[in-house]
C-alpha positions, 0 to 999 in steps of 0.5 A: 771531551772526546769525539772521533773526528777528521779533517780533509784538506788539500794543497789547493782548491780543485784537488778533489777534497770535496768529492772525497769528503762526500765519499767518505761520509756516504761510505761510513753512513752506509756502514751504519755510522752516524756522521756529523759533517762540517764545512770550513768557511761560508760555503752553502754548496759543499755543505749541501752535498755533505748534508745529503751524503750524511743524511743530516745537516752540515754545519759551517765552521767559519773562522772569519765571521765567527768567534773561536769560542762559538766555533768550538761550541758549535762543533762540540754541540753537534758532534755529540749527536754522531759517531764521527765528525768529518770536516771538509777544509777550503782551498789549500791547507794554509791559505788565509787572508793574512800572513799568519794564516789566521783564518786557514784550514790549518788553524781550524784543525789546531783549534779543534785538535783534529788530525788532517788528511791531505788530498793531493792531485798527482797529475803528471807528478811523482817524487815532487809530491813528497816534497810538497807534502813534506813542506806542509808538514814542516811549515807548521809542525803543530798541524797534525797531518796524519795521512795522505790520499792520492788523487788522479793517479795514472796507474799502478806504477804511478801509485807505487812511486808516489806511495814509496816516496811519500811514506819514505820522506814524510813518514806519513801513511798513504791511506788511499789512491784514486785513479783518474776517472772518466765520468762526471757525476758532480757537474761544476760551475765557476764557483764549484759544484752545482747545488744539490737541489739543482742536480737531478742525479744528486743521490746517484752521485752520492752513491757513486762517491760512496762506492769510490771511497769504499773501493779506493780508500782505506776506510778502516785506517781513516776511522782509526785516525779519527778515533785517535784524535784525542781529547779536546781541552774544554772548560767545565763550564763550557762542557756543562753548557754544551751538554745542557743544550744537547739535551734541550728540546726545540720549541722551548719558549712560551706558547703560543709559538710564533710560526715562521715561514721559510722560503726553501726549494730548488730556487731558494736553498742557501741557508745555514741550519744553525740560523733555523735551529736558533729560531726553533731553540728560541721557541719558533715553529718553522714551516718550509714554503716553496713558491715553486710548488704552491701559490698560497702561503699558510698562516704565519707570523713572519717570513724568512727569505735567505741571503742576498743570492736568494733575493736575486733568485726571488726576482727571477722566479716572481718576475716576468716571465713566471709560471702561471701558478705563481702570483 
């Protein structure tokens, strides 16, 4: 099975890969491409930003909580619905929970046979970045690193030195160079970006990231890397199963469909779209309910309130003091 795909990774967390992933996704979408975004790991916040940039759900590829077979199936199933799949890694490329790096972004890239674009923070460094990139290439030759994006570059001279050294020593193209920026369109907390529903200017931030990508990245070259990712070896049985699921419609169960209310708004936002889609595929009708916007609950058969952090926020919203319209 052949799906154009690309994975954005970095040497460490905080290198800028999230904003670049958002920018690439939004820029390609503005050109009329259907982008299917993915986030490596159990991450709700980055996934929310990627979903907003793509205008469609972002799916999690969690190599710690999920079996490899299910990751492969989820990736292929959702990739059939788009032109290019963009995967954002987490932490550094080889970071994992054990010495083998079994849960690392690199292992995910190998599982999905996906080319890697390495985003590097070039602050106060030049030739050393070539050594860092070369180290990543040599550390695991099976990890297919196909390009580098320079981030937080001080100026044209800085970029020229970085580009010449990386392309000479690593034989890998530099596909973009982003300068140091003095604006902050993506406010952060200690755990990363603010969730999109809490950020009033989220759409403006997406537009800014799209313009940044269009101005400073070689989007055509990145698309070529994605388009030349190659085939994914998939068994005939799995391929048949994926194609059948891709063509199936929600609410396939017997009538009457159970109605499941989902508490979801700016206070309750941490959900995996896969879970809601699984309910719909099993025959449920899902109804979004916001206790911030309404003081009534429609007729439902069950109520779905998301993970633990949502429960904590439920206490904050429904506890005292609370808005007068919420009971």
